[in-house]
C-alpha positions as CSV (number, residue, x, y, z in Angstrom):
1,M,-108.0,2.6,4.2
2,R,-106.0,1.2,7.0
3,L,-105.5,-2.0,5.2
4,V,-104.0,0.1,2.5
5,N,-102.0,2.1,4.6
6,R,-100.4,-0.9,6.9
7,P,-97.5,-1.7,4.1
8,L,-96.6,1.9,4.4
9,R,-96.4,2.3,7.5
10,L,-94.3,-1.0,8.4
11,A,-92.0,0.3,5.4
12,T,-91.9,3.8,7.2
13,C,-90.9,1.8,10.7
14,A,-88.4,-0.1,9.3
15,A,-86.4,2.6,7.6
16,V,-86.5,4.9,10.4
17,V,-85.5,1.6,12.7
18,L,-82.1,1.3,9.6
19,L,-81.7,5.1,9.9
20,T,-81.7,5.3,13.7
21,A,-79.1,2.3,13.2
22,A,-77.2,4.3,10.6
23,V,-76.7,7.6,12.5
24,G,-75.4,5.8,15.9
25,C,-72.8,4.3,14.1
26,A,-71.9,7.6,11.8
27,P,-69.1,9.7,12.3
28,Q,-70.2,13.1,14.5
29,D,-69.4,16.3,12.6
30,E,-69.1,18.9,15.5
31,S,-67.8,22.1,14.8
32,P,-64.4,23.0,15.8
33,G,-63.5,23.6,19.2
34,G,-66.2,21.0,20.8
35,P,-65.7,18.3,22.6
36,R,-65.6,16.5,19.8
37,T,-63.7,16.5,16.3
38,T,-64.6,15.7,13.0
39,G,-61.9,13.7,10.8
40,Q,-62.2,10.1,10.5
41,G,-64.6,9.5,12.8
42,K,-65.3,10.7,16.3
43,Q,-62.8,11.6,18.9
44,S,-62.6,12.2,22.4
45,C,-60.2,15.0,23.6
46,D,-59.8,12.8,27.3
47,R,-56.8,14.3,28.2
48,G,-53.6,12.4,27.3
49,K,-55.3,10.2,25.0
50,L,-55.9,11.3,22.0
51,A,-55.7,9.3,18.9
52,T,-52.1,11.1,17.9
53,V,-49.1,10.1,15.2
54,R,-47.4,8.2,18.5
55,A,-49.4,7.2,21.3
56,G,-49.3,8.8,24.1
57,K,-46.8,11.4,22.6
58,L,-47.2,14.9,21.2
59,T,-45.8,15.0,17.6
60,V,-44.7,19.1,16.7
61,G,-43.4,20.1,13.7
62,T,-41.8,23.4,12.9
63,D,-39.0,24.3,10.2
64,K,-35.4,24.6,10.9
65,P,-33.7,26.5,11.2
66,A,-36.1,27.4,14.2
67,Y,-36.0,31.5,13.8
68,A,-36.2,34.0,17.3
69,P,-38.3,35.3,18.7
70,W,-40.5,32.3,17.7
71,F,-37.8,30.0,19.4
72,R,-34.7,30.6,21.2
73,D,-31.1,29.4,19.8
74,D,-32.5,27.3,17.2
75,D,-34.5,24.6,20.2
76,P,-38.1,24.3,19.7
77,A,-37.5,21.5,22.3
78,S,-36.7,24.9,25.2
79,G,-39.9,26.2,25.5
80,K,-38.3,29.5,25.3
81,G,-39.9,31.6,22.2
82,F,-42.9,32.3,21.9
83,E,-44.1,29.6,19.6
84,S,-42.1,27.4,22.0
85,A,-44.0,28.4,24.5
86,V,-47.2,28.4,22.7
87,A,-46.8,24.8,21.7
88,Y,-46.2,23.3,25.2
89,A,-49.2,25.5,26.8
90,V,-51.2,23.9,23.8
91,A,-49.7,20.3,25.0
92,R,-50.4,20.6,28.4
93,Q,-54.1,21.7,28.0
94,L,-54.5,18.8,25.9
95,G,-53.0,16.7,28.8
96,Y,-49.2,16.2,27.4
97,G,-46.7,17.2,29.8
98,K,-43.2,18.4,28.1
99,G,-41.6,15.3,28.1
100,A,-44.6,13.7,26.1
101,V,-44.1,16.2,23.0
102,D,-41.7,15.4,20.2
103,W,-40.3,17.5,17.7
104,Q,-39.8,16.9,14.2
105,T,-38.0,19.2,11.4
106,V,-41.1,20.5,8.9
107,P,-39.6,23.2,6.0
108,F,-42.7,25.9,6.1
109,T,-43.8,25.2,2.6
110,N,-44.2,21.2,3.4
111,A,-46.6,21.9,6.5
112,F,-49.3,23.0,4.5
113,A,-48.9,20.9,1.6
114,P,-51.3,18.7,0.4
115,G,-50.3,14.7,1.7
116,E,-50.9,12.8,5.2
117,K,-49.0,14.4,7.3
118,K,-46.1,13.0,10.3
119,F,-47.2,15.5,12.4
120,D,-49.9,16.0,14.7
121,F,-49.7,19.5,14.6
122,D,-47.3,22.1,13.2
123,I,-46.2,25.4,14.7
124,N,-44.3,27.9,12.1
125,Q,-46.3,31.2,11.8
126,I,-48.7,29.9,9.0
127,S,-51.4,32.3,8.4
128,I,-55.0,30.7,7.8
129,S,-56.0,30.7,4.8
130,T,-58.9,29.6,2.4
131,Q,-56.6,28.0,-0.4
132,R,-54.0,26.5,2.6
133,K,-57.7,24.7,4.3
134,R,-57.9,23.0,0.9
135,A,-55.2,20.8,1.7
136,V,-55.0,21.1,5.7
137,A,-56.6,21.6,8.7
138,F,-56.1,24.4,10.8
139,S,-56.9,25.5,14.8
140,S,-58.0,28.3,15.6
141,G,-55.7,31.6,15.3
142,Y,-53.1,31.7,18.4
143,Y,-51.4,35.1,17.1
144,D,-52.9,38.1,15.6
145,V,-50.8,38.9,12.5
146,R,-49.3,42.4,11.1
147,Q,-46.3,42.5,8.3
148,A,-43.7,44.5,8.2
149,V,-41.1,46.0,5.6
150,I,-37.7,46.1,6.2
151,A,-34.7,48.4,4.7
152,L,-31.2,49.1,5.2
153,K,-30.5,52.1,7.3
154,G,-30.1,55.6,4.1
155,S,-31.8,53.1,1.5
156,R,-34.5,54.7,0.0
157,A,-37.0,52.3,0.9
158,A,-35.9,53.0,4.4
159,H,-37.9,57.0,3.9
160,A,-41.1,55.2,2.9
161,R,-43.9,57.1,4.5
162,S,-46.8,54.5,2.3
163,I,-47.5,52.0,0.3
164,A,-46.8,54.4,-3.1
165,D,-43.3,55.4,-2.0
166,L,-42.7,51.2,-1.9
167,R,-43.8,51.1,-5.7
168,H,-40.4,51.7,-6.8
169,V,-37.9,49.7,-5.0
170,K,-37.4,45.9,-5.6
171,L,-38.7,43.7,-2.6
172,G,-38.1,40.2,-1.5
173,A,-40.2,37.4,1.2
174,Q,-40.2,34.1,1.7
175,V,-41.8,31.9,-0.7
176,G,-45.2,30.4,0.2
177,S,-45.3,33.4,2.9
178,T,-48.4,35.8,3.4
179,S,-45.5,38.7,3.5
180,L,-45.0,37.6,-0.1
181,D,-48.9,38.1,-1.0
182,V,-48.8,41.5,0.6
183,V,-45.7,42.3,-1.9
184,N,-47.4,41.0,-5.1
185,D,-51.1,41.9,-4.3
186,T,-50.7,45.2,-1.9
187,I,-47.2,47.1,-3.3
188,H,-46.1,45.3,-6.8
189,P,-49.3,44.1,-8.4
190,D,-47.6,44.5,-12.2
191,R,-43.9,43.6,-10.6
192,T,-42.0,40.5,-10.4
193,A,-40.8,40.1,-6.2
194,A,-37.7,38.3,-5.2
195,V,-38.2,35.6,-3.5
196,F,-36.5,33.2,-1.1
197,Q,-36.7,29.5,0.4
198,K,-35.6,30.8,3.6
199,N,-35.8,34.6,5.6
200,D,-32.2,33.9,6.0
201,Y,-32.0,34.1,2.5
202,A,-34.0,37.3,2.6
203,K,-31.5,38.9,5.3
204,T,-28.4,37.9,3.2
205,A,-29.9,39.6,0.1
206,L,-31.0,42.8,1.7
207,K,-27.4,43.2,3.5
208,N,-26.0,42.8,-0.1
209,G,-28.3,45.0,-2.2
210,Q,-30.1,42.5,-4.2
211,V,-33.3,43.7,-2.7
212,D,-34.2,47.1,-1.2
213,A,-36.3,45.9,1.2
214,I,-37.7,42.6,2.7
215,V,-41.3,42.1,4.1
216,T,-41.7,40.0,7.0
217,D,-44.4,39.2,10.0
218,L,-43.9,42.3,12.7
219,P,-41.9,40.9,15.3
220,T,-39.7,38.6,13.2
221,A,-38.4,42.3,11.7
222,F,-37.9,43.3,15.2
223,Y,-35.9,40.7,15.8
224,I,-33.8,40.8,12.4
225,T,-33.4,44.9,13.1
226,S,-32.4,44.2,16.2
227,A,-30.0,41.2,16.6
228,E,-29.3,40.7,13.0
229,V,-28.8,43.4,10.8
230,R,-28.2,46.1,12.9
231,D,-27.7,48.4,9.9
232,A,-31.7,48.1,9.1
233,K,-34.5,49.4,10.2
234,V,-38.4,48.7,10.5
235,V,-39.9,51.1,7.8
236,G,-43.3,50.6,9.0
237,Q,-46.5,47.9,9.1
238,F,-49.4,47.2,7.1
239,A,-52.3,47.8,8.4
240,G,-54.8,44.6,9.6
241,T,-57.1,44.6,6.4
242,G,-59.9,42.0,4.9
243,S,-61.9,39.7,7.3
244,P,-61.5,37.6,8.6
245,K,-58.1,39.6,9.9
246,E,-54.7,37.3,9.6
247,Q,-53.8,34.9,12.3
248,F,-51.1,32.0,13.0
249,G,-52.9,29.5,13.6
250,L,-51.7,25.3,14.3
251,V,-51.6,23.1,11.2
252,L,-53.0,19.6,10.9
253,D,-53.8,17.0,8.6
254,K,-56.6,17.3,6.7
255,E,-58.3,14.3,8.2
256,S,-57.2,14.9,11.5
257,R,-58.9,13.6,14.4
258,I,-57.8,15.9,17.0
259,T,-58.4,19.2,15.0
260,G,-61.5,20.3,17.3
261,C,-60.0,19.3,20.3
262,V,-56.3,21.3,19.7
263,T,-59.0,24.4,18.9
264,A,-60.6,24.0,21.7
265,A,-57.3,24.0,23.2
266,V,-56.4,27.2,21.3
267,D,-59.2,29.0,22.6
268,A,-59.0,28.2,26.4
269,L,-55.8,29.5,26.3
270,R,-56.9,32.8,24.3
271,K,-59.7,33.2,26.9
272,N,-57.7,32.5,30.2
273,G,-55.3,34.9,29.3
274,T,-51.7,32.8,28.4
275,L,-51.4,33.2,24.6
276,A,-51.8,37.3,25.7
277,A,-49.2,36.7,28.9
278,L,-46.8,34.5,26.6
279,E,-46.9,37.6,23.8
280,K,-46.2,40.5,26.1
281,K,-43.3,37.7,27.1
282,W,-41.4,36.7,24.0
283,L,-42.7,39.7,21.1
284,T,-41.7,43.5,21.2
285,D,-44.2,46.0,21.5
286,A,-45.6,47.2,17.8
287,V,-47.4,50.4,18.6
288,A,-44.4,52.8,17.6
289,V,-44.0,51.4,14.1
290,P,-45.6,53.7,11.3
291,V,-48.8,52.3,9.7
292,L,-47.9,51.7,6.0
293,K,-51.4,53.0,4.2
């Protein structure tokens, strides 16, 4: 029996040796947020030494214009505005000072379209979704989102108290946004919404009466009604629905080797209270806005 089993044992040992060698050389597929990341091989999260697009630099994308309250004065590099401040906080957490951060203009829908990215991460009020994850990678969420309706004061839409009250008004939203998803899926499943390439165009349409109301995220709605369209009001907000809840995430290339490192940085900023402090500083409290059901 020993003579019969000897070749099998030798073959088994050889297989184990080969398997061990292969595992030692294989990429480590660890969970997001851990010390290593998935992607093209393993990547250390050593501070300031990530596998970035440009060595020693962190390239961050966002759209232009860069809207308030997410950015101030259309200047992402200023550090002012919630998303500008978040981007620099993430950069510091990763070991990159302000001088090592390069900003790049990336149109909203291009950020999560399929294809190789020339940024390390993009920050532009982009909600994490299963569909988008087919084309890009996301960090964990840095902001919990609620959508809101804006209408001109005195209009029929301005008096809406429920979703049903909005079913007979013309609504618009930015293309590719979850705001548009709310219009199409929750309010007008049987009607075609007005779609705009940018929120600026949606605001103009509202001013000109081309639409009765527009849908944006809540902080943007506050800013529009307080600083840009003063004869408009925030009619109401939509309750967060579904699981997981809607969140903005940093967008990365699908094959990015630093996704886990960026997620770990976002998680650390949430845990130590930095994200909450930045939200309190730059974004308006939503408590007084009625919920549309």
